[in-house]
Phi, psi and omega in degrees: 000133180264132179228126174281118184270320179206154176208155180222126172279131184244165179306150179081014179075017181271156181228135172249123181239144169256121187239132170265109183178188183264116181305325183288352178255002183290129179264077179230174179294321180211153169244156177257130175265135172276093191257168167260168187297335181271353185056040173265110190265075186262318186227179177060213180300318182299318178296318179296318179296315181294319178295314182288323184276341179094176187293342180300323183295314178293320179299316179291326177295316178300318178296320180298314181295320177301320183279321189248347185088189183297148179280138179256170177300320187283332189236097180288163176262162181228132173225171169290178186253005180057233182271004180288155182283001177262177180269324186224159167238124174262122185260103181260136178257107175272169182283151169272130182301130180102352181278348181100145177057034187297317182300310181296321181290326175293316179302312182289332176294317177293312181299318179297323178294316179296318180296319179295317177301320179292318177303323179280356180064037179279150180262332185222144184213139174237135180228154177271184174276079185309134175074352185271003177260248185292346176277352169080009179293131180303131188298317182294320178294317178298320179301314181298314184292317182297314180294318176304313183298319179296310182297319179295319178299313182295325180284331180269349179234067186296341179265011181302149177285340184294125178250330181225126174239128179246136168259108188250120186233137184267334186259140183300319179300320178292318179301317181298314182295316178291327176297320177295324177295317176299315181296324178295318182281321186227080185305333182280345183243334181288143179229148173265122182293000000 
């Protein structure tokens, strides 16, 4: 079941939503996968996307890596969505905690995903809490950086096609932390689930 936990209307008629739900069920133009550089979708968000979307996603990911090489923090990969209800999967590589320069690398992974969605002229995008699961990035720090990156992108790209950005999280601890981040920034709109 999908539940909107918090939302904020932003300039230009755009909306940022915090959603408690399954990313693989989001009916948006694209979802963002928290991927590794090799696009091997075995565990975490990537494994769930691959299982729900079917073998086409891994096959297209393998083809992308053969053609372009490893995915970097700055440049996400793009595949179709297989059986998912969205059109595309944007594969963003966030940092592994402890590898160095984690804050900057998380920021560019989020920004790169938004930029690719804008290049494709997409109106809606849902992303997970990149790097805060099996990659070990602290959730509260990740929440601040992810929301900062989204807001900075929207303010520097006022002509973006993106109208709705969702942060879609399946686990209650992540929802609570992101809800607290929304409430810290916008006390009138953030809610504690």
